C-alpha positions as CSV (number, residue, x, y, z in Angstrom):
1,M,-16.1,13.3,38.2
2,N,-15.6,15.1,34.9
3,S,-18.0,14.6,32.1
4,P,-16.6,13.6,28.7
5,M,-17.5,17.0,27.4
6,D,-15.3,18.7,30.0
7,T,-12.4,16.3,29.4
8,N,-12.6,17.0,25.6
9,K,-12.7,20.7,26.2
10,D,-9.7,20.5,28.7
11,Y,-7.8,18.4,26.3
12,Q,-8.4,20.8,23.4
13,E,-7.2,23.7,25.6
14,Y,-4.1,21.7,26.5
15,V,-3.4,21.0,22.9
16,N,-3.9,24.6,21.9
17,K,-1.4,25.7,24.6
18,K,1.2,23.2,23.6
19,S,1.1,23.3,19.8
20,P,2.8,26.3,18.2
21,N,1.0,28.5,15.8
22,S,2.2,28.3,12.2
23,P,3.5,31.6,10.8
24,I,1.2,31.4,7.7
25,L,2.3,34.6,6.0
26,K,6.0,33.8,6.5
27,N,5.4,30.3,5.1
28,C,3.5,31.6,2.1
29,F,6.3,34.2,1.4
30,N,9.0,31.5,1.6
31,S,7.1,29.2,-0.6
32,F,6.5,32.0,-3.2
33,W,10.1,33.2,-3.5
34,V,11.7,29.7,-3.5
35,G,9.2,28.4,-6.1
36,G,9.9,31.6,-8.1
37,L,13.7,31.1,-7.8
38,I,13.3,27.5,-9.1
39,C,11.3,28.8,-12.1
40,L,13.9,31.6,-12.6
41,I,16.7,29.0,-12.8
42,G,14.6,27.2,-15.4
43,Q,14.1,30.4,-17.4
44,F,17.8,31.2,-17.1
45,I,18.6,27.8,-18.6
46,T,16.1,28.4,-21.4
47,E,17.6,31.7,-22.2
48,I,21.1,30.2,-22.4
49,C,19.8,27.5,-24.7
50,V,18.0,30.0,-27.0
51,Y,21.0,32.3,-27.0
52,N,23.2,29.4,-28.2
53,G,20.8,28.8,-31.1
54,L,18.5,26.0,-29.9
55,D,14.8,26.2,-30.6
56,K,12.2,26.5,-27.8
57,T,11.2,22.8,-27.9
58,T,14.8,21.6,-27.4
59,S,15.4,24.3,-24.8
60,A,12.4,23.1,-22.8
61,T,13.7,19.5,-22.9
62,I,17.1,20.6,-21.7
63,V,15.4,22.7,-18.9
64,S,13.4,19.6,-17.8
65,I,16.4,17.4,-17.8
66,S,18.5,19.9,-15.9
67,L,15.9,20.6,-13.2
68,I,15.3,16.8,-12.7
69,F,19.0,16.3,-12.4
70,L,19.5,19.1,-10.0
71,S,16.6,18.0,-7.9
72,A,17.8,14.4,-7.8
73,F,21.3,15.5,-7.0
74,L,20.3,17.8,-4.2
75,T,18.0,15.1,-2.8
76,S,21.0,12.7,-2.8
77,L,22.9,15.2,-0.7
78,N,19.9,15.8,1.6
79,I,19.8,19.4,0.6
80,F,16.5,19.3,-1.3
81,N,14.7,18.0,1.9
82,K,16.0,21.0,3.8
83,I,14.8,23.3,1.1
84,G,11.4,21.5,1.3
85,K,11.2,22.0,5.0
86,F,12.0,25.7,4.6
87,A,9.9,26.5,1.5
88,G,7.1,23.9,1.7
89,A,5.1,23.6,-1.5
90,G,7.2,26.2,-3.2
91,S,10.0,23.6,-3.6
92,L,7.5,21.2,-5.2
93,V,7.4,22.9,-8.6
94,P,6.0,19.9,-10.4
95,I,9.1,18.6,-12.0
96,T,11.5,19.1,-9.1
97,G,9.0,17.7,-6.6
98,F,8.4,14.6,-8.8
99,A,12.1,13.9,-9.1
100,N,12.4,14.2,-5.3
101,S,9.5,11.8,-4.8
102,I,11.3,9.2,-6.9
103,V,14.8,9.6,-5.5
104,S,13.9,9.8,-1.8
105,P,12.3,6.4,-1.5
106,A,15.0,4.9,-3.7
107,M,17.7,6.2,-1.3
108,E,15.8,5.2,1.8
109,Y,15.3,1.6,0.7
110,K,18.8,1.1,-0.9
111,S,19.9,-1.0,2.0
112,E,17.3,-3.6,1.2
113,G,19.0,-4.2,-2.2
114,Y,18.6,-2.9,-5.7
115,I,15.7,-5.2,-6.6
116,T,13.6,-5.6,-3.5
117,G,14.6,-2.2,-2.1
118,V,15.2,0.4,-4.8
119,G,13.2,-1.3,-7.6
120,A,10.2,-2.2,-5.5
121,K,10.0,1.0,-3.4
122,M,11.1,3.7,-5.8
123,F,7.6,4.5,-7.0
124,T,5.7,4.2,-3.7
125,V,5.1,8.0,-3.6
126,A,5.1,8.7,-7.3
127,G,3.4,5.5,-8.5
128,P,-0.2,6.6,-7.9
129,V,0.6,9.9,-9.8
130,L,1.9,7.9,-12.7
131,V,-1.0,5.5,-12.8
132,Y,-3.5,8.4,-12.6
133,G,-1.7,10.4,-15.3
134,I,-1.3,7.6,-17.7
135,S,-4.9,6.4,-17.2
136,S,-6.4,9.8,-17.6
137,S,-4.3,10.5,-20.7
138,I,-5.6,7.2,-22.3
139,V,-9.2,8.2,-21.5
140,V,-8.7,11.7,-22.9
141,G,-7.0,10.3,-26.0
142,L,-9.9,7.8,-26.6
143,L,-12.5,10.6,-26.1
144,Y,-10.6,12.8,-28.6
145,L,-10.4,9.9,-31.1
146,L,-14.1,9.2,-30.8
147,F,-15.3,12.8,-31.1
148,N,-12.8,14.1,-33.7
149,I,-13.1,11.4,-36.3
150,V,-14.0,13.1,-39.6
């Protein structure tokens, strides 16, 4: 009879044979160039806005809105998910990944209705991020208020 140690060792060898190795360098390269391309699109939109006479703050707002819209639109067409599978973390440049994390659950639970489906499930992925972000900004704001009162 095999000892548990032999069984674990045999199982680990079996798993190693059956599971494919990840092409780490290829994945890093794809993540890098896709993330860079998304940032390049954002920079291109900024340059168009500045060229048309808008200031940097307004241009940044337009870039944010544009990237959120593009991400949400591509998510609704199931294209952003394919980009994500190809590029991994490179497609999750913060603003596009956040928009995708809001739209994906909303689309998935649409069949359950707009209130109990979309409304209740839309923030399942992004909700903890929002709670942490808002809570930490309140704490930082209070610390700033306490230590910078003159």
